[in-house]
N, C-alpha and C positions, 0 to 999 in steps of 0.2 A: 413038056420041057424035061430034058434028061436030068438025071441025078447029078451028073458032072457039072452041068451048067449052073444048077441051083447051088451047088457047093461053092463055085467061083463067085457068084453074086453075094452069098452070105459072107464070104471072106472079105469082099470089097466093102460091104456096109459096115462090117466090124472095124475094118481099118479106118474108114472115114470117121466113124464115131470116136475112135481113139484119138485121131488127129484133132478133131474139134475139141475134145475134152482137154487135150494137152495145151492147145492154143488158148482156151478159156482160162485155164489155171494160170498160164503165163501172163495173160492180160490182167487178171485180178491181182496178181503179185505186183505188176507195174502200177496199177491203180492205188494199191495200198501204199506203195512207196511214195507216190505223188501226194497222197493225202497226208502221210506222215510228214513229208517235207513241208507242205503248206501249213500244217499245224505247228510245226517247229518254227516256221517263219513268223506266224501270228504271235506265238509266245515271245519271240525275240522282240517284236514291235511293241508288245504290251510292256515288256520289261524296259524298253527304251522310253516309252511314254511315261511309265511309272517313275523312272529315274530322272526325267527332264524336269528342271526347275522353272516354275512359272514366274516371269518378271512382274513385280508389283512395286508400288510406291506406298510408303507408310508415313504416318505422322503420330506423334505421341498424344495421348489423352492428358490434358493439362487442367490444373485448378486455377480459377480466377473468377472475378466478379462478372456476372452476366446481367446486363441491363436491358430491359424491354423499354423501347422508346416509341414516342409518337412524334411524327414530323409535323411541325406547325410553321407556317410562313406568312409573309406579308411584305409590303413595300416600306422601305425606310423613309422616314420623313424628318425634316429639320426640327430641332428642338424649339426654334422660334421662327415664325413666319408672319409677316405683316404686309397688308395691302394699303398703300398710301393713296389718299384721295386728293382731288384738286381743290382749289380755293372755293370757299363757301358760296360766294356770289357768282363765280364763274368769270373767266376772262381768258385772253390769249396767253399761250405758253411762250414766254420770251426766250428762255435759255434752259437747256437741259445740261446739268453740270457733270453728269456721270454717264457711264455706259454699262451694258450688261456684263457682269463678271467682275466689276470693280468692287473692292472692299470699301465699306463705309463705316463710320462711327456714329453713335447716337448723337443727334443734333446736326449732323453734316447736311449741307444743302444738296438736295436732289435736283430741284428745278425752281425757277421763279416765273411768276405770271405778271401780266400787265396790271398795275395798280392805279392807273390814271383816273379811272372812274371813282375810285375810293378817295383819291386826292381832292377831286371836285366836290364830292359829297361832304368831305370833312371841312373844306373852306366855307361852303354854304352854311353848314351847321355852326361853325365858329362865328360867322357874321350874325346869324340869327341870335346866337347866345349873347353876343356883345350888345345887340340892340335891346334884348330882353333885360339884360343886366342893367343897362342905363335906365330903362323904364322902372325897373324894380327899385333902384337907388332913389330916383325922383319920388316915386309913390310912397316909398318908405318914410321919406321926410314929411310928406303930406299926412300919412297915417299917424306919425308921431305928433303932428300938430293938430290932429283930430279932424282933418279935412278929407279923409278917405276911409272907406269901410275896410275892415280887416279882410273880408272875402276877396276883394279885388287884389290885395297884396298876396294873398295865398295862391290865387290863380297864376300870378306871375312866377311865384316860387316853383309851382308844379311844372310850368312850361320850361323853366330853366333845367329842372331835374330831368325832364324828358329828353332834352337836347344832350345832357351829359350821358344819359343811357345810350343814345344813338351814337355818340362819339366813342363810347366804350365798345359798342358793337362793331364800329368801323375799325377800331384798333385790333380787335380779335380777327376780323376778316383780313386785315392787312397781314397779320402773322401767318394766316393760312395761305396767303398767296405766295409765300416762300415755303415750299414743301421740303421738310427735313426728315431724315431717317429717325425712327423712334427706337431702333435697336442697333447694336453692333452686328454686322453681317456682311452679306454679299448681295449686290443687285442681281436679281434673277429675272426681272422682266421690266421693260419700259414700253408700255402700250401707247404712249403719246409721242408726238414729235413737236419740234418748235413751230409755232404758228397755229397750232391746234387750240381750239377752245376747250377748257376744262372747268368743270364745276364740282360741287360737293359729291355728286353722284358718279363722277368720272374717275376710275382707277388710273393713276398716273405712274405708279411704280410698285414693284414687289421686292422686298428685302428678306433674305433668309439667313438664319444663323445655323450653320452645320458643324460648329465645333463639336457638337454632340448630335448624334442621330437617334431617332426613336423608332422602335419596331413594335407594332401592335400585333399580338397573336390572340386567337380565340381559344380559350381553354375550357373544356367541358367540366360540368359540375362533378364528375367522377374523379377528376384529377386535380381540381383547384386547390384542395387542401395540401397538396404536396409542393405548392409554389408559395414562396415568401419574398417580400421586398428585401433586396440586398443579395439574393441568390445569384451566383455567377452562372453565366450561360455561354456556351460556344455557339457563335452565329456563323453560318456558312453563307457567303455572298458570292455566288458563282461568277458573276460578271466582274468581280474585283479580284478574287484570288481563290486558288484551290484549297488554301489553308483557312481554317476558321479563325475568326477574330473574337476577342473577349467582350462580353457584355454583362450587364448587371440589371436585375429586375428593379425597375424604378417604382412602379405602382401596381397594386393588386386591388381591383375595385371591390367594394363591399356588396354590390348588387349585381345580379346577372343581367345581361342584355336581353330584353324581352323579344327582340327581333331574331337574334342569332341563337338564343338559349345557351349562351356561353359567356364567360368572363373575359373582358378585354384586358389582357395583361400587357403592360408597356415595359419594354426592355431598352435600356440606354447603352449606346455604343460611343466610346471616345473616338473622336475624329479630328484631333487638333491639327494634323497635317493636311486636312481637307482632301485626302486621297479618295475617300468614299463619297459618292454623290447621292443626293437625295433622290428618291424614286427607285433606287436599285432594289431588287428582290433579295430578301434574306430569309433564312429559315433556321429553326432550332430543332434539336432532338430532345424532347422532354422525356425524362426518365419517369415512367409510370409504374414500373415494377423492377426491383433489384434483388438479385440472389447473390449473396456473398459466398466466395470460395466454392463455386460450383465446379463439378467435373465436366469439362466441355470437350466435344469432339465435332468434326465436320458432319453436318447432317447428311451429306451425299454419301458418306461411308455406310449408312444404315440401310440394311436390306430387310425385306419383309418375307418371312417364311412361315406359312401356316398361321397367319395373323399374329406373328410374334416379331418383335424388332430384334434383328441379328446383326452383328458385325463380325468380321474375321480379323484376327490379330496374328501377328508374326511372333512365334516363339521358337527360338533356336533354329531358324530356317524352315520352320514348318507352320502351316496354316492351322489355326484353332478357331472353331466357331464359338461365339459367346452370345448367349441370350441376355438381352439388356432391357432395362426399364427406363423409358425416356421421361424427362420432365418438360421444362419450357424449351421451345424451339424458336430461334430468332434467325431469319434469313438462312445462311449456310451453317449456322451453329446449332447444336443440340446439347441440352443438359442430360447427363446420365445419372439416374438415381441409384441404380444397382447393376451389377454384372461386370463392371470394369474397375480397374484401379488406376491411379495416377501413374503415368509413364508407360502404360500399355501401348504397344505399337500397332495402331489401327491401320488396316489396309484401305487406302483411299483411291488407288488406281489399280485396276485388275481384279477388283473384288467380285465382279460378276462371273468370272471364270474359276474362282477358287472353290475348292472342296476341302472338307475336313481331312487333315493329314497330308495335304499336298505340299511337296517341296517347293520352296520359294527362292527367288533371286531378287533381292531388294535393290532397286535401281533408283536413279534420280527422277524427280517429278517430270512427267511428260514422256519418259522413255518406256513406261509400261505399255504393253499392247493388249 
């Protein structure tokens, strides 16, 4: 190859290298500008993120009594309940004088039964007694004249006494054939109808007095010392009302029930308007532990961080993390022993997105996202 050709090739390679170098430097400059623009954009987004206020909802830490309660329930029962039985000797029911739901007074007739058998028995006994009395009078005269032994006269006396006892028994049976209520109350059941036979073993009516209702609850031995006769109780009867009614402890037994291993405490409820029915379910909240003037916050506001209880509070529009010590917790409420003060604004919605120092926007309940 000639020297001239080699010189042209050298110049061409040199020129190509210079061009590549120029284009490379230009490309790097464009890349640097792009990177700088991207970095600038990220810094702007970070600034926007830092400046944006997080919507949260807050509530104040308050001081009040905190009661730990135990729910106890049972069925309300009438203060008085009687089952009336049929006549002692048994006979047909002639007339039922009331119907279920009727109010009755003590001594009021519920039903009457056929007493014709008793009438016949009474007439026979009276005839027998009359004959014995005649014999006794005649024999007494003979005895006084010395013509009769004393033993014969004594036998007649005893026979007359036996008839008197039978007549008294008939009188009692006659009273039972007219069944009357033994209490003031309401007829709750009439398991017989007119024409049916009823005896002493036959329930013919049930009468209840629900002017007051009784609620029996089983209280364990750990809590019985906190219950006294006369204590007022709020009783919730769901089928009657959403509002509790007032009751009062009537009796606290001295002995434990060996079957339930609890004390059957009876609570009395006034029901003079008869609006509450017997058999309805009622329950009480028995206070088993009470903390006065406790600092209380919602339990769902509490977070766990490194095995410590933490809440975030709003201070001057900024989130502040507070390490707290919890005491008693009841449902959605928690007692705070240390770490907070009364009136602190506890974040209760949005707390999971909060960080220390984050700007906050306090909104109404339910609006925090």
